[in-house]
C-alpha positions as CSV (number, residue, x, y, z in Angstrom):
1,M,-1.9,-13.3,-11.6
2,V,0.1,-16.3,-13.1
3,F,2.1,-16.0,-16.2
4,I,2.8,-19.3,-18.0
5,G,5.2,-19.3,-21.0
6,S,8.0,-21.5,-21.9
7,G,9.7,-21.5,-18.6
8,E,8.6,-22.0,-14.9
9,P,5.2,-20.3,-14.3
10,A,5.6,-16.9,-12.6
11,E,2.9,-16.2,-9.9
12,G,2.3,-12.7,-8.6
13,A,3.2,-9.3,-9.9
14,A,6.7,-9.3,-8.4
15,A,7.6,-12.7,-9.9
16,V,6.1,-11.7,-13.4
17,E,8.2,-8.5,-13.2
18,R,11.4,-10.4,-12.2
19,M,10.8,-13.0,-14.9
20,L,10.3,-10.3,-17.7
21,R,13.4,-8.3,-16.4
22,D,15.6,-11.4,-16.4
23,T,14.6,-12.6,-20.0
24,V,13.7,-9.4,-22.0
25,I,16.4,-7.0,-23.3
26,L,15.6,-3.2,-22.6
27,Y,17.1,-0.5,-24.7
28,E,18.1,3.1,-23.8
29,D,14.5,4.3,-24.2
30,G,13.5,1.8,-21.5
31,T,11.5,-0.4,-23.8
32,P,12.3,-3.7,-25.7
33,R,11.6,-1.9,-29.0
34,T,8.7,-4.4,-29.7
35,H,5.0,-4.1,-30.6
36,H,2.6,-6.8,-29.6
37,V,-0.4,-7.0,-32.0
38,V,-3.3,-9.0,-30.5
39,S,-6.0,-10.2,-32.9
40,N,-8.8,-12.7,-33.4
41,L,-10.0,-12.2,-29.8
42,A,-12.7,-14.5,-28.5
43,V,-14.1,-13.9,-25.0
44,E,-16.5,-16.2,-23.1
45,V,-18.1,-14.7,-19.9
46,D,-19.9,-16.7,-17.2
47,E,-21.5,-13.8,-15.3
48,E,-23.0,-16.1,-12.8
49,S,-19.7,-17.7,-11.6
50,G,-17.7,-14.5,-12.2
51,V,-15.2,-16.2,-14.5
52,A,-14.2,-15.4,-18.1
53,T,-11.7,-16.8,-20.6
54,A,-10.2,-15.3,-23.7
55,R,-8.2,-16.7,-26.6
56,S,-6.4,-14.5,-29.0
57,C,-3.5,-14.5,-31.5
58,V,-0.4,-12.5,-30.8
59,T,2.2,-11.2,-33.3
60,V,5.5,-9.6,-32.0
61,F,7.1,-7.0,-34.2
62,Q,10.6,-5.5,-33.5
63,A,12.8,-2.8,-35.1
64,L,16.3,-1.9,-34.0
65,P,18.9,0.3,-35.7
66,E,20.6,-2.8,-37.0
67,L,17.4,-4.7,-37.5
68,P,14.6,-3.6,-39.9
69,L,11.0,-3.9,-38.7
70,Q,10.0,-7.6,-38.8
71,V,8.0,-10.2,-37.1
72,I,10.0,-11.9,-34.3
73,A,7.4,-14.2,-32.9
74,A,3.7,-15.3,-33.3
75,G,1.4,-17.5,-31.2
76,R,-1.6,-17.4,-28.9
77,Y,-2.7,-16.0,-25.6
78,E,-5.0,-17.9,-23.4
79,D,-6.3,-15.7,-20.7
80,R,-8.5,-16.3,-17.6
81,F,-10.2,-13.6,-15.6
82,E,-12.2,-13.5,-12.3
83,R,-14.6,-11.0,-10.9
84,R,-13.6,-10.0,-7.4
85,G,-15.3,-7.3,-5.4
86,G,-17.3,-6.3,-8.5
87,R,-14.2,-5.8,-10.7
88,W,-12.9,-8.1,-13.4
89,G,-9.1,-8.9,-13.2
90,F,-6.4,-11.1,-14.9
91,V,-5.9,-14.5,-13.2
92,E,-3.8,-16.3,-15.6
93,R,-2.0,-15.8,-19.0
94,R,-0.7,-18.7,-21.0
95,V,1.6,-17.8,-23.9
96,R,2.0,-20.3,-26.6
97,I,4.5,-19.1,-29.2
98,R,4.3,-21.2,-32.3
99,L,6.5,-19.3,-34.7
100,V,9.9,-17.7,-33.7
101,G,12.0,-15.5,-35.9
102,E,15.2,-13.4,-35.0
103,V,14.9,-12.9,-31.2
104,R,18.6,-12.2,-30.3
105,G,17.6,-8.5,-30.0
106,H,14.7,-9.3,-27.8
107,L,15.5,-12.2,-25.4
108,R,18.7,-12.7,-23.1
109,G,20.6,-15.8,-23.5
């Protein structure tokens, strides 16, 4: 799995986990207090080659004691999947954030 966002690509589960741990703020409940809504999903599957792609919109909401519920980011996900051993799995996710709101309570730095 490769995760491509605004920084260097993170390849492999451990690298993706490290990247998220280094950039996303977690609260006492162990979550970033966000909700990601994915919509307008379009999937294209090539059964013969065992490859699929998906495009979708993402809207990220956050609520904190000092921050009322609001949209903090919006953009697109571009995903790629492969079938291996008869099972489909994520190969790549590109995150293209187009709109950014108040992210001080979500991202470090």
